[in-house]
C-alpha positions in Angstrom: 144.3 -128.3 -10.4 144.3 -126.4 -7.1 141.5 -124.6 -5.3 142.0 -121.7 -2.9 139.3 -119.9 -1.0 139.7 -116.7 1.0 137.4 -114.1 2.6 137.4 -110.6 1.1 137.3 -107.5 3.2 133.5 -107.4 2.9 133.5 -111.1 4.2 132.4 -112.4 0.8 134.2 -115.7 -0.1 136.4 -115.9 -3.2 137.3 -119.3 -4.8 140.2 -119.4 -7.2 140.9 -122.4 -9.3 144.5 -122.7 -10.6 144.6 -125.1 -13.6 146.4 -125.8 -16.8 144.7 -124.5 -19.9 145.6 -127.3 -22.3 144.3 -125.4 -25.3 146.6 -122.5 -24.8 149.5 -124.4 -23.1 149.6 -122.2 -20.0 148.4 -122.0 -16.4 145.4 -119.9 -15.6 143.4 -118.8 -12.6 139.6 -118.8 -12.7 137.3 -117.0 -10.4 133.7 -117.7 -11.5 133.5 -116.9 -15.2 136.6 -114.8 -15.2 140.1 -116.1 -16.2 143.4 -114.5 -15.1 146.7 -115.3 -16.8 148.9 -113.7 -14.2 149.0 -113.2 -10.5 149.3 -109.4 -11.1 146.0 -109.5 -13.0 144.3 -111.5 -10.2 145.7 -109.1 -7.5 144.5 -106.1 -9.6 140.9 -107.6 -9.6 141.2 -108.5 -5.9 143.6 -106.0 -4.3 143.1 -107.5 -0.8 145.4 -110.3 -1.9 148.2 -108.0 -1.2 147.0 -107.3 2.3 149.3 -108.5 5.1 146.7 -111.0 6.5 146.4 -112.8 3.1 150.2 -113.1 2.5 150.0 -116.9 3.0 147.2 -117.2 0.5 149.3 -115.1 -2.0 152.3 -117.4 -1.4 150.2 -120.5 -2.1 148.7 -119.0 -5.3 152.2 -117.9 -6.4 153.6 -121.4 -5.7 150.8 -123.2 -7.6 150.6 -120.7 -10.5 154.3 -120.3 -11.2 155.5 -123.6 -9.8 153.3 -125.7 -12.0 152.7 -128.2 -9.2 156.4 -128.9 -8.7 156.7 -127.2 -5.3 155.2 -127.2 -1.9 155.5 -124.1 0.4 157.6 -124.5 3.5 155.0 -123.5 6.1 157.0 -124.3 9.2 160.7 -123.5 8.7 161.8 -125.1 12.0 160.0 -128.3 11.3 161.4 -128.4 7.8 165.0 -127.9 9.0 164.6 -130.6 11.7 163.2 -133.1 9.2 165.8 -132.3 6.6 168.7 -132.5 9.0 167.4 -135.9 10.4 167.3 -137.2 6.8 170.9 -136.1 6.2 172.0 -137.6 9.5 170.3 -140.9 9.1 170.2 -141.3 5.4 167.0 -143.3 5.6 163.3 -142.7 5.8 160.7 -144.5 7.9 160.0 -147.0 5.1 163.7 -147.8 4.6 164.0 -146.0 1.2 166.8 -143.4 0.8 165.7 -139.8 1.2 166.0 -138.0 -2.1 167.0 -134.6 -0.5 169.8 -136.2 1.6 171.2 -138.0 -1.5 171.5 -134.8 -3.4 173.3 -132.3 -1.1 173.4 -130.7 2.3 171.8 -127.3 1.6 172.3 -124.2 3.8 168.9 -123.9 5.5 169.7 -120.9 7.7 167.9 -118.3 5.7 164.6 -120.2 5.5 162.0 -118.2 7.4 158.3 -117.2 7.4 157.2 -115.2 4.3 158.4 -111.6 4.5 158.0 -108.4 2.4 161.2 -106.7 1.4 160.5 -103.5 -0.3 158.3 -104.4 -3.3 159.2 -108.1 -3.1 157.6 -111.0 -1.3 160.2 -113.6 -0.2 159.2 -117.1 0.9 160.5 -120.7 0.7 159.4 -123.9 -1.0 160.7 -127.4 -1.5 160.5 -129.3 -4.7 158.0 -132.2 -4.2 160.2 -134.8 -6.0 163.5 -134.3 -4.2 162.8 -132.0 -1.3 165.4 -129.4 -2.4 164.8 -126.0 -0.8 164.2 -122.9 -2.9 163.8 -119.2 -2.2 160.9 -117.6 -4.1 160.9 -113.9 -4.9 157.7 -112.5 -6.2 156.5 -108.9 -6.9 154.4 -107.8 -4.0 153.2 -104.3 -4.8 151.1 -103.5 -7.9 154.0 -101.3 -9.2 156.6 -104.1 -9.1 156.9 -105.9 -12.4 159.8 -108.3 -11.8 159.2 -112.0 -12.7 158.7 -114.6 -10.0 162.0 -116.4 -9.4 162.7 -119.8 -7.8 166.3 -120.0 -6.6 167.9 -123.1 -5.2 169.5 -122.4 -1.8 173.2 -122.7 -1.7 175.0 -125.7 -0.3 176.3 -125.6 3.2 180.0 -125.4 3.7 
């Protein structure tokens, strides 16, 4: 379960709880007594979610709703690259255990950047929590976009 809070345009606070609905076998978002089964439905009820200043909140909601707790958003691309490259270079962590990401592959990290809107698509980056592998996420941004949310593993560096 994850909880997100943001301020609406009228300064009223909104609390969204993202959780698994065990009875129906799916992830849902709850705002007060209302339940939303898609990010599009939530954004239709709260259109300010697609405002530029709430882009990070939208990314977090998308990550938690569609990623089912397997991913963490890369908030600082430069810090992520630095840490990842250090793991690859040293093949060890502070506690002496091998880094999972470094054991898997050297991924090409050059495209990782802050969230951006490209046409009707929001593009941002996450890492899987277990192995640290980097993914590009593409999510519909405008209300008219209906493509599914995709998580694509970044290519290996050459």
